[in-house]
C-alpha positions in Angstrom: 0.1 -25.1 -29.4 3.8 -25.3 -28.5 3.2 -23.4 -25.3 0.4 -25.7 -24.4 2.6 -28.8 -24.9 5.2 -27.1 -22.7 2.7 -26.6 -20.0 1.6 -30.2 -20.2 5.1 -31.5 -20.1 5.7 -29.6 -16.9 2.4 -30.7 -15.3 4.2 -31.9 -12.2 7.0 -29.4 -12.2 5.3 -26.9 -10.0 4.0 -29.5 -7.5 5.4 -27.3 -4.6 2.8 -24.7 -5.4 -0.1 -27.0 -4.8 -2.6 -25.5 -2.4 -4.0 -27.9 0.2 -4.6 -25.3 2.9 -7.0 -22.6 1.5 -10.3 -24.0 0.3 -12.1 -20.6 0.0 -11.4 -16.9 0.4 -14.3 -14.6 1.3 -15.3 -11.3 2.7 -18.4 -9.6 3.9 -19.6 -6.1 5.0 -16.3 -4.6 3.7 -16.4 -0.8 4.0 -13.7 1.8 3.6 -14.4 5.4 4.8 -12.3 8.5 4.3 -12.9 12.1 5.1 -14.1 14.1 2.2 -11.6 16.9 1.7 -14.2 19.3 0.4 -16.9 18.9 3.0 -15.1 17.2 5.8 -17.9 14.6 6.0 -17.2 10.8 5.9 -17.0 9.5 2.4 -17.5 5.8 1.5 -15.1 4.8 -1.2 -16.1 1.2 -0.7 -19.5 0.1 0.7 -20.9 -3.2 1.9 -18.8 -5.5 -0.4 -19.4 -9.2 -0.2 -17.6 -12.0 -2.1 -16.5 -15.6 -2.2 -13.7 -17.2 -4.3 -13.0 -21.0 -4.1 -9.6 -22.6 -4.6 -8.8 -23.0 -8.3 -10.9 -20.0 -9.3 -9.9 -16.6 -10.7 -11.9 -13.5 -9.8 -11.7 -10.3 -11.9 -12.5 -7.1 -10.0 -13.6 -4.7 -12.7 -15.0 -1.2 -12.9 -14.2 2.3 -14.3 -11.5 4.5 -12.9 -12.2 5.5 -9.3 -14.8 2.7 -8.8 -12.9 1.1 -5.9 -11.1 -1.8 -7.7 -7.7 -1.2 -6.1 -9.3 -0.2 -2.8 -11.1 -3.5 -2.6 -8.0 -5.4 -3.7 -5.7 -3.7 -1.1 -8.4 -4.2 1.6 -8.6 -7.9 0.9 -4.8 -8.2 1.1 -4.8 -6.2 4.4 -3.0 -3.3 2.8 -3.7 0.4 3.4 -6.6 1.2 1.1 -6.2 5.0 1.2 -4.5 7.5 3.4 -6.4 8.1 6.7 -9.0 5.4 5.8 -11.1 3.5 8.3 -11.7 -0.1 7.1 -14.4 -2.3 8.5 -15.6 -5.8 7.7 -14.5 -9.4 7.7 -12.0 -11.1 5.5 -12.2 -14.9 5.8 -10.2 -17.9 4.9 -12.1 -21.2 4.9 -14.9 -19.4 6.5 -12.7 -18.3 9.4 -12.1 -14.6 10.1 -8.5 -13.9 9.2 -6.1 -11.3 10.4 -3.2 -9.5 8.7 -0.5 -12.0 9.6 -2.6 -15.0 8.4 -3.3 -13.4 5.0 0.3 -12.3 4.7 1.5 -15.9 5.4 -0.8 -17.4 2.8 -0.7 -14.8 0.0 1.5 -12.8 -2.4 0.7 -9.5 -4.0 1.9 -8.4 -7.5 2.0 -4.7 -8.0 0.7 -2.9 -11.1 4.1 -1.4 -11.7 7.0 -3.8 -12.2 9.2 -3.9 -9.1 12.1 -5.6 -10.8 15.8 -4.7 -10.7 16.8 -4.0 -14.2 20.5 -5.0 -14.1 20.0 -8.7 -12.9 18.9 -11.6 -15.1 15.6 -13.5 -15.1 17.2 -16.5 -13.4 18.8 -14.3 -10.8 15.6 -12.5 -10.1 13.8 -15.8 -9.5 16.7 -17.2 -7.5 16.9 -14.2 -5.2 13.1 -14.3 -4.7 13.4 -17.9 -3.7 16.3 -17.3 -1.2 14.3 -14.4 0.4 11.2 -16.6 0.9 12.2 -20.3 1.2 13.3 -21.7 4.6 16.7 -23.3 5.1 15.1 -26.7 5.1 14.7 -26.4 1.3 18.1 -27.3 -0.2 19.8 -25.1 -2.8 19.3 -27.7 -5.4 15.5 -27.9 -4.7 15.2 -24.1 -4.7 17.0 -23.8 -8.1 14.8 -26.6 -9.4 11.7 -24.7 -8.4 13.1 -21.6 -10.1 13.7 -23.5 -13.4 10.3 -25.0 -13.2 8.6 -21.7 -12.9 10.7 -20.1 -15.6 9.6 -23.0 -17.9 6.0 -22.7 -16.8 5.9 -19.0 -17.8 7.7 -19.5 -21.1 10.9 -17.6 -20.1 13.5 -20.2 -20.8 15.0 -18.3 -23.8 15.3 -15.2 -21.7 16.6 -16.8 -18.5 20.1 -15.3 -18.8 18.9 -11.9 -20.1 18.8 -8.9 -17.8 15.5 -7.4 -17.1 16.5 -4.1 -18.7 17.7 -0.7 -17.7 17.3 2.8 -19.3 20.7 2.2 -20.9 20.5 -1.5 -21.9 17.3 -3.1 -23.1 16.1 -6.4 -21.8 12.7 -8.0 -21.5 9.6 -6.9 -23.3 6.6 -5.6 -21.4 4.8 -8.9 -21.4 7.9 -10.8 -20.3 8.3 -8.5 -17.4 4.7 -9.0 -16.3 5.2 -12.8 -16.5 8.5 -12.5 -14.5 6.8 -10.3 -11.9 4.1 -13.0 -11.3 6.6 -15.9 -11.4 8.8 -14.2 -8.9 5.9 -14.0 -6.5 4.8 -17.6 -7.1 8.2 -18.9 -6.1 7.3 -17.8 -2.6 4.6 -20.6 -2.6 1.5 -18.5 -2.0 -1.9 -20.0 -1.7 -3.7 -16.8 -2.6 -2.4 -14.4 -5.3 -3.5 -10.8 -5.6 -2.7 -9.0 -8.8 -3.2 -5.2 -9.3 -4.0 -4.7 -13.0 -1.6 -7.3 -14.4 -2.4 -6.4 -18.0 -1.8 -2.7 -17.8 0.3 -1.3 -20.6 -0.1 -4.5 -22.7 -2.0 -5.0 -25.9 -5.0 -7.4 -26.0 -2.9 -10.4 -27.3 -0.2 -10.1 -24.6 -2.9 -9.5 -21.9 -4.7 -12.7 -22.8 -1.4 -14.5 -22.8 -0.5 -13.3 -19.3 -3.9 -14.2 -17.9 -3.8 -17.6 -19.6 -0.5 -18.4 -18.0 -1.9 -17.4 -14.6 -5.1 -19.4 -15.0 -3.3 -22.6 -16.0 -1.0 -22.3 -12.9 -4.1 -21.5 -10.7 -6.1 -24.5 -12.0 -3.1 -26.9 -11.9 -2.2 -25.9 -8.3 -5.6 -25.1 -6.9 -4.7 -21.5 -6.1 -7.0 -18.6 -5.3 -6.4 -15.7 -7.8 -7.9 -12.2 -7.3 -7.0 -9.6 -9.9 -8.2 -6.0 -10.5 -8.4 -5.4 -14.2 -9.6 -2.3 -16.1 -11.0 -3.2 -19.6 -10.0 -6.6 -20.8 -10.6 -8.0 -24.2 -13.4 -10.6 -24.7 -10.8 -13.4 -24.7 -9.2 -12.2 -21.5 -12.5 -11.5 -19.8 -13.7 -15.1 -20.6 -10.7 -16.6 -18.9 -11.9 -15.5 -15.5 -14.3 -17.6 -13.4 -16.0 -14.9 -11.4 -16.6 -11.2 -11.8 -16.9 -8.4 -9.2 -18.2 -5.3 -11.0 -17.9 -2.0 -9.1 -19.1 1.5 -9.5 -19.1 4.4 -7.1 -17.5 2.1 -4.6 -20.5 -0.3 -4.6 -21.2 -3.7 -6.1 -23.1 -3.9 -9.4 -22.6 -7.6 -9.8 -20.8 -10.5 -8.2 -21.0 -14.0 -9.6 -19.9 -16.3 -12.4 -18.6 -14.6 -15.6 -20.8 -16.9 -17.6 -24.0 -15.6 -15.9 -23.3 -11.9 -16.1 -24.8 -11.4 -19.6 -28.1 -13.0 -18.6 -28.3 -11.2 -15.3 -28.0 -7.7 -16.9 -30.5 -8.8 -19.6 -33.0 -9.7 -16.8 -32.6 -6.4 -15.0 -33.3 -4.4 -18.2 -29.8 -3.9 -19.7 -29.4 -6.4 -22.5 -26.0 -6.5 -24.2 -25.9 -5.9 -27.9 -24.8 -8.9 -30.0 -21.1 -9.3 -30.9 -20.0 -6.8 -28.2 -17.1 -7.1 -25.7 -19.0 -7.8 -22.4 -16.4 -6.0 -20.3 -16.7 -2.9 -22.6 -20.5 -3.0 -22.3 -20.5 -3.3 -18.5 -18.0 -0.5 -18.1 -19.9 1.8 -20.5 -23.1 1.1 -18.6 -21.8 2.3 -15.2 -18.9 4.7 -16.1 -19.7 8.1 -14.8 -16.4 9.7 -15.9 -18.0 11.1 -19.1 -21.4 11.7 -17.6 -22.5 15.2 -18.8 -26.2 15.2 -17.8 -26.3 12.8 -14.8 -28.0 10.0 -16.8 -25.1 7.6 -16.4 -24.9 8.1 -12.6 -28.7 7.4 -12.3 -28.2 4.3 -14.4 -25.3 3.2 -12.2 -27.3 3.8 -9.1 -30.2 1.8 -10.6 -27.8 -1.1 -11.3 -26.5 -1.0 -7.8 -29.9 -0.9 -6.3 -31.1 -3.8 -8.4 -28.2 -5.9 -7.3 -28.8 -5.2 -3.6 -32.4 -6.5 -4.1 -31.6 -9.4 -6.4 -31.9 -13.1 -5.9 -28.2 -13.4 -6.8 -27.2 -11.2 -3.9 -29.3 -13.4 -1.5 -27.7 -16.5 -3.1 -24.2 -15.0 -2.4 -25.1 -14.4 1.2 -26.3 -18.0 1.5 -23.1 -19.2 -0.1 -21.1 -17.3 2.5 -23.1 -18.8 5.3 -22.7 -22.3 3.9 -19.0 -21.7 3.3 -18.5 -20.9 7.0 -20.4 -24.1 7.9 -19.0 -26.6 5.4 -15.3 -25.8 4.9 -12.4 -27.3 6.8 -12.2 -26.1 10.4 -8.4 -26.4 10.6 -7.1 -23.7 12.9 -5.4 -21.4 10.3 -4.2 -19.0 12.9 -1.4 -21.6 13.6 -0.4 -21.9 10.0 2.9 -20.1 9.6 5.0 -20.7 6.5 8.6 -21.2 7.3 10.9 -18.3 6.4 14.6 -17.9 6.0 16.6 -16.6 9.0 17.4 -12.8 9.0 21.1 -13.4 8.3 20.2 -15.3 5.1 18.0 -12.4 4.0 20.7 -9.8 4.7 23.4 -11.8 2.8 21.0 -12.3 -0.1 20.3 -8.6 -0.3 24.0 -7.9 -0.1 24.8 -10.2 -3.0 21.9 -8.8 -5.1 22.9 -5.2 -4.4 26.6 -6.0 -5.2 25.6 -7.5 -8.6 23.5 -4.4 -9.3 26.2 -2.0 -8.2 28.9 -3.3 -10.6 26.5 -3.9 -13.5 24.3 -0.8 -13.3 26.3 2.0 -14.7 23.8 4.5 -13.3 24.4 3.3 -9.8 28.1 3.9 -9.4 30.0 3.8 -12.7 28.7 7.0 -14.1 29.1 8.6 -10.7 32.8 7.5 -10.5 33.4 9.0 -14.0 31.6 12.1 -12.9 33.6 12.5 -9.7 36.9 11.8 -11.6 36.0 14.6 -14.1 35.3 16.9 -11.2 38.6 16.0 -9.6 40.5 16.8 -12.8 38.5 20.1 -13.1 39.3 21.1 -9.5 42.9 20.0 -9.7 43.6 22.0 -12.9 41.8 25.1 -11.7 43.4 25.0 -8.3 46.8 24.0 -9.8 50.2 23.9 -8.0 49.5 26.2 -5.2 52.5 27.4 -3.2 53.2 27.9 0.5 52.8 31.7 0.4 50.1 33.9 1.8 48.5 34.8 -1.6 47.5 31.1 -1.9 45.9 30.8 1.5 42.4 32.0 0.3 42.6 29.8 -2.8 43.5 26.8 -0.6 40.4 27.6 1.5 38.3 27.9 -1.6 39.6 24.5 -2.9 38.7 22.9 0.4 35.2 24.3 0.5 34.3 23.7 -3.2 35.8 20.2 -3.2 33.7 19.0 -0.3 30.6 21.0 -1.3 30.6 19.8 -4.9 31.0 16.2 -3.9 28.0 16.5 -1.6 25.9 18.3 -4.2 26.6 15.7 -6.9 25.3 12.9 -4.7 21.9 13.6 -6.2 23.0 11.3 -9.0 22.2 8.4 -6.6 18.5 9.3 -6.6 17.3 7.1 -9.5 19.3 4.0 -8.4 18.0 4.3 -4.9 14.4 4.8 -6.0 14.6 1.6 -8.0 15.9 -0.2 -4.9 13.2 1.4 -2.7 10.4 0.3 -5.1 11.7 -3.3 -5.0 11.9 -3.2 -1.2 8.4 -1.8 -0.8 7.0 -4.7 -2.9 9.0 -7.3 -1.0 8.3 -5.9 2.4 4.6 -5.8 1.7 4.8 -9.5 0.8 6.6 -10.2 4.1 10.0 -11.1 2.5 12.3 -8.2 3.6 12.3 -5.9 6.7 13.4 -2.3 6.7 16.5 -3.1 8.8 17.9 -5.7 6.3 17.2 -3.4 3.4 18.8 -0.3 5.0 21.8 -2.3 6.2 22.4 -3.9 2.8 22.0 -0.6 1.1 24.5 1.0 3.5 27.1 -1.7 3.4 27.2 -2.1 -0.4 27.8 1.6 -0.8 30.9 1.7 1.5 33.5 0.3 -0.9 32.2 2.3 -3.9 32.1 5.5 -1.9 35.6 4.9 -0.5 36.9 4.2 -4.0 35.4 7.6 -5.2 37.0 9.3 -2.2 40.4 7.8 -3.0 40.3 8.5 -6.7 39.1 12.1 -6.2 41.8 12.7 -3.6 44.6 11.1 -5.7 43.9 13.5 -8.5 42.9 16.7 -6.7 45.1 16.6 -3.6 48.4 16.3 -5.4 47.5 18.6 -8.3 46.5 21.3 -6.0 49.6 20.7 -3.8 47.9 20.3 -0.4 50.1 19.5 2.5 52.6 16.8 1.4 52.2 14.3 4.1 51.0 10.7 4.0 48.9 10.9 7.2 47.4 14.2 6.0 46.5 12.6 2.7 44.7 9.7 4.5 42.8 12.1 6.7 41.8 14.0 3.6 40.4 10.8 2.1 38.6 10.1 5.4 36.9 13.5 5.4 35.8 13.1 1.8 34.5 9.6 2.5 32.5 10.8 5.5 31.2 13.7 3.3 30.0 11.2 0.6 28.4 8.9 3.2 26.5 11.8 4.8 25.5 13.1 1.4 24.2 9.7 0.3 22.3 9.3 3.6 20.6 12.6 2.8 19.6 11.2 -0.6 18.2 8.0 1.1 16.2 10.0 3.7 14.7 12.5 1.1 13.9 9.8 -1.4 12.2 7.7 1.3 10.1 10.5 2.4 9.3 11.7 -1.2 9.8 8.7 -3.5 9.2 10.7 -6.7 12.2 11.3 -8.9 11.8 15.1 -9.6 10.7 15.8 -6.0 13.6 13.9 -4.4 16.1 15.5 -6.8 14.8 19.0 -6.1 14.6 18.6 -2.3 18.0 17.0 -2.0 19.6 19.8 -4.1 17.9 22.4 -2.0 19.1 20.8 1.3 22.7 20.6 0.0 22.5 24.2 -1.1 21.3 25.1 2.4 24.2 23.2 4.0 26.6 25.0 1.7 25.6 28.5 2.8 25.5 27.8 6.6 28.7 25.8 6.9 30.8 28.8 7.9 32.7 29.6 4.7 30.4 31.8 2.7 29.3 33.7 5.8 31.7 33.5 8.8 30.2 32.1 12.0 30.8 35.4 13.8 28.2 37.2 11.6 25.9 34.4 10.6 22.3 35.0 11.4 21.5 33.3 14.8 18.5 31.5 13.4 20.6 29.8 10.7 23.5 29.3 13.1 21.6 27.6 15.9 18.9 25.8 13.9 20.9 24.5 10.9 24.7 25.0 11.3 25.2 22.5 14.1 23.5 19.7 12.2 25.3 20.6 9.0 27.6 17.7 8.1 29.3 19.9 5.5 30.3 22.3 8.3 32.2 19.5 10.1 33.8 18.3 6.9 35.0 21.8 6.1 36.4 22.3 9.6 38.1 18.9 9.5 39.7 19.5 6.1 40.8 23.1 7.2 42.5 21.7 10.3 44.1 18.9 8.1 45.6 21.5 5.8 46.6 24.4 8.1 47.5 22.7 11.3 51.0 21.6 10.2 51.9 24.2 7.6 53.3 27.7 7.5 53.0 30.3 4.8 55.4 33.0 3.6 54.4 36.7 3.9 55.1 39.2 1.0 58.0 41.6 1.3 57.5 45.3 0.6 60.0 47.5 -1.4 61.4 48.8 1.9 62.2 45.2 3.0 59.4 45.0 5.6 57.1 41.9 5.7 53.5 42.5 4.9 51.4 39.6 6.3 47.7 39.1 5.5 47.0 37.2 8.8 48.2 38.1 12.2 50.7 35.5 13.6 53.4 35.2 16.2 55.7 34.5 13.2 55.0 37.7 11.3 58.4 39.1 12.4 60.0 36.2 10.6 57.9 36.8 7.5 55.7 33.8 8.1 52.1 33.0 8.9 51.4 30.0 11.1 48.6 27.8 9.7 46.8 27.6 13.1 46.5 31.4 13.1 44.5 31.1 9.8 42.2 28.7 11.7 41.8 31.2 14.5 40.4 33.8 12.0 37.7 31.2 11.0 37.1 30.4 14.7 38.1 26.7 14.1 39.7 24.9 17.0 42.2 22.1 16.7 42.0 18.8 18.6 38.2 18.4 17.9 38.5 16.1 14.9 37.3 13.0 16.8 34.2 14.9 18.0 33.4 16.1 14.5 33.8 12.6 13.1 31.5 11.3 15.8 28.9 14.0 15.0 28.9 13.1 11.3 28.5 9.4 12.1 25.6 10.3 14.4 24.0 12.3 11.6 24.4 9.4 9.2 23.0 6.9 11.7 20.1 9.1 12.6 19.1 9.5 9.0 19.2 5.7 8.4 17.2 5.1 11.6 14.6 7.7 10.6 14.2 5.9 7.2 13.9 2.5 9.0 11.2 3.9 11.2 9.3 5.7 8.3 9.3 2.6 6.1 8.7 0.1 8.8 4.9 0.1 8.9 3.6 1.4 5.6 1.2 -0.5 3.4 0.0 -2.6 6.3 -3.6 -2.1 7.5 -5.8 -3.6 10.1 -9.5 -4.3 9.4 -11.9 -3.6 12.2 -14.7 -6.2 12.4 -17.7 -4.2 13.4 -20.6 -5.4 15.5 -24.1 -5.4 13.8 -25.0 -2.2 15.6 -21.9 -0.5 14.2 -22.8 -1.5 10.7 -26.3 -0.2 11.2 -24.9 3.1 12.5 -22.7 3.4 9.4 -25.8 2.9 7.2 -27.9 5.3 9.2 -25.3 8.1 9.1 -25.7 8.5 5.4 -29.4 9.4 5.9 -29.0 12.0 8.6 -29.7 15.7 7.8 -26.7 17.8 6.6 -25.2 20.7 8.6 -26.5 23.2 6.0 -30.2 22.4 6.5 -32.9 19.8 6.9 -32.4 18.1 3.6 -31.7 14.4 3.7 -28.7 13.0 1.8 -29.6 9.3 1.1 -26.9 6.8 0.5 -28.0 4.5 -2.4 -27.1 1.3 -0.5 -28.9 2.5 2.6 -31.9 3.6 0.5 -32.0 0.2 -1.2 -32.2 -1.6 2.2 -34.8 0.9 3.4 -36.9 0.2 0.3 -36.5 -3.6 0.9 -37.5 -3.1 4.5 -40.6 -1.1 3.4 -41.5 -4.0 1.0 -41.1 -6.6 3.8 -43.2 -4.5 6.2 -46.1 -4.4 3.7 -45.9 -8.1 3.2 -45.6 -8.9 6.9 -48.3 -6.5 8.2 -50.7 -6.1 5.3 -52.0 -2.8 4.1 -54.8 -2.5 6.7 -52.4 -2.7 9.7 -49.9 -0.4 8.0 -52.7 2.1 7.4 -53.5 2.1 11.1 -49.7 2.5 11.9 -49.5 5.5 9.5 -52.5 7.1 11.0 -50.7 7.2 14.4 -47.4 8.4 12.9 -46.2 12.0 12.4 -44.9 13.4 9.1 -42.1 15.6 10.4 -38.4 15.0 9.6 -37.4 13.1 12.8 -40.3 10.6 12.2 -39.3 10.1 8.6 -35.7 9.4 9.6 -36.9 7.0 12.3 -39.2 5.2 9.8 -36.4 4.8 7.2 -34.0 3.6 9.9 -36.5 1.0 11.2 -37.2 -0.2 7.6 -33.5 -0.4 6.8 -32.2 -2.0 9.9 -35.2 -4.1 11.1 -37.7 -5.1 8.4 -35.0 -5.5 5.7 -33.8 -8.5 7.8 -37.2 -10.2 7.2 -36.0 -10.9 3.7 -33.4 -13.3 5.0 -34.0 -17.1 4.4 -34.8 -19.9 6.9 -37.7 -18.2 8.8 -41.2 -17.8 7.4 -43.4 -14.8 8.4 -45.5 -17.1 10.7 -42.4 -18.1 12.6 -41.1 -14.5 12.8 -44.6 -13.5 14.2 -44.4 -16.1 17.0 -40.9 -14.9 17.9 -42.0 -11.3 17.9 -45.0 -12.1 20.2 -42.7 -14.0 22.6 -40.1 -11.2 22.8 -42.7 -8.5 23.2 -44.3 -10.4 26.1 -40.9 -10.7 27.7 -40.4 -6.9 27.3 -43.9 -6.1 28.5 -44.6 -4.0 25.4 -48.4 -4.2 25.2 -49.0 -1.6 22.5 -46.6 -3.2 20.0 -48.0 -6.6 21.0 -51.4 -5.6 19.7 -49.9 -4.9 16.3 -48.0 -8.1 16.2 -50.9 -10.3 17.2 -52.9 -8.8 14.3 -49.8 -9.5 12.1 -49.7 -13.1 13.3 -53.3 -13.6 12.3 -52.6 -12.0 8.9 -49.6 -14.3 8.4 -51.8 -17.5 9.0 -51.5 -18.2 12.7 -54.7 -19.3 14.4 -56.1 -17.8 17.6 -55.4 -21.0 19.4 -51.7 -20.9 18.4 -51.4 -17.3 19.6 -53.1 -18.1 22.9 -50.8 -21.2 23.4 -47.8 -18.9 22.8 -49.1 -16.5 25.5 -49.7 -19.4 27.8 -46.2 -20.8 27.1 -44.7 -17.4 27.9 -46.0 -17.7 31.5 -43.4 -20.5 32.1 -40.4 -18.2 31.3 -41.7 -14.6 31.6 -44.0 -15.1 34.6 -47.7 -15.5 35.1 -48.5 -11.8 35.2 -46.7 -11.2 31.9 -48.5 -14.2 30.2 -51.9 -13.2 31.7 -51.5 -9.6 30.4 -50.6 -10.9 26.9 -53.8 -13.1 27.0 -55.9 -10.1 27.9 -54.3 -8.1 25.0 -55.0 -11.0 22.6 -58.6 -11.1 23.9 -59.1 -7.4 23.2 -57.6 -7.8 19.7 -59.9 -10.8 18.9 -62.9 -8.8 20.2 -62.1 -5.8 18.0 -61.7 -7.9 14.9 -65.0 -9.8 15.6 -66.7 -6.4 16.1 -65.4 -5.1 12.7 -66.4 -8.3 11.0 -69.9 -8.2 12.4 -70.4 -4.6 11.5 
């Protein structure tokens, strides 16, 4: 009761959400086809789906796992339904065929998994969503007012200043996160809201609460709500206005929730008393636990009965009427105003900055980890001297310092994956582009990575006693900074290609291990296998960091040789200073084939590697989740139906598709009613019984006579049309059959003759005269049969 009062008190608070654009959202002939991995044949994961949802209504797409719920939802939202899928059909807004940009402008999509940043608060989540979606014409005060109104409408006032929650610090409950996820999408002012299983992971009470909040917002603001849902409780189920029930990718029922019980009773599947309707429907068609094939047969029976039902015909009539009666406003010109790109970038920068300093996983733990490594390195490689026995330890310290910093960059994987998940959701809703995301991610990392480089260097550089020189120290910091930037760009690239935590972690670690072994330290370049040298070494950022740090240390430093008992110098490296008991640092570099004076080139190459990785990520993430729907011609749709009845490669057996079979059966029924048994018997007497003839007969029934079930034309009128067209085509043999059918359907001989005479005007006198002669022969044959 308190919550209902709260809703009423805010009845005008969400006025900005009111939908006065979209009156209806519909689709017809939706099909999604993929290639079957086992057989290589086309596989329909969604077949001939029709539907219509009016403004202010909520549709539940329901079905067992694998039935096509999410496929249909993604298809309607113009998202990729499945990898490599071909999608055909029509998605319509106000009866007008819509494209991807139109649906994207008018809708928002709430993912099944929460795409929320855990370290920012509820109010900040809403405020950032508003700034990413609302144009500059909306003042800051108005935007914050909308944020507060939605927070109140979804009952989150008490949690408005609480963080969402991280693995280290708890925040919102599961139900509160679901409400925040929906509210953050509604702040973008969508007219159509798609929700992918909004109650997953919640108990029945929380599920009902979430759907009730959404329904009240939908009714109050006249929104179209389409949600996929798995197995709702009775309370949750009854909150929806319409139900789309799917199995095997096909429709089992589409219509009002209130009529579903009666429909299934009428087709022979009555629901037991006091049972959850959703549970009953799913048990009826769920083939997951089908051991003997009975459930699959039952599901196919339900699918077939739906395709032949009066409810299906009524739905098609509704779709036709919707196209004729809804507003004819040109929706292609409707473009909701968006913020300018600089506003988006600045918003992402501010949000990322807040996350960076609040989320200990993002940088704080990493800073502590790198400091610990610096202390470890500095105390192991402690107080080295400028004598030859320390040359190799210096080199070891240089190598392991850079390599360990690179390797430990894998700690950035979880933080970046959270950012990536949020970006994917916002990009799919048209809020953020890949350039803004990558730029914000890169810029926010700079100060933190530079801080890590400075702190690491301050500890390790002076403890190890590297070259005591201010400029040398700053160059050392620069090389470590570039090392960290390149290592983090590798994390970004790998995590974008494989956005799974364990996979990204493993691949990044493997890649860094590869760069370590080919950078020229463990195996000198002079003996490194040519394959590894020419394929990997020259794109190895660690190699350039190692070379740069080697030059930084050895270019301006000399090392003392050891003196033997006889007083002679024993130098480990050849040098022009051996006679003086010294080794010039540049001579050490010559042993490793490292030239001086190339530092600028190496820095440029590392920057190029970093830029190339970020550009690759931008390209990879730029077009995902977006799909185009091909609107097929009628002949293409018929070809799709027919393809499911063609013989297989393995032999002459026919593999019927249930949907195509249902239409073929409907066509056979219409043919019997149209021609009558006597005429059909004559047709069968002239037909063959071989496989091609059977395929042709099924195809004609499915594609031709099934259309006779459509409304608005009676059989008498269709007969007259057939006669007129056959006269025009000069098809005398078929004309005989259709003149007999016209008489069977109630036309008089005078009406048939008048039709032939009328055809003379448009088809020519010879064609009309031939038709009259054919009619005369048919009449004579019928009179002869009657007299005998």
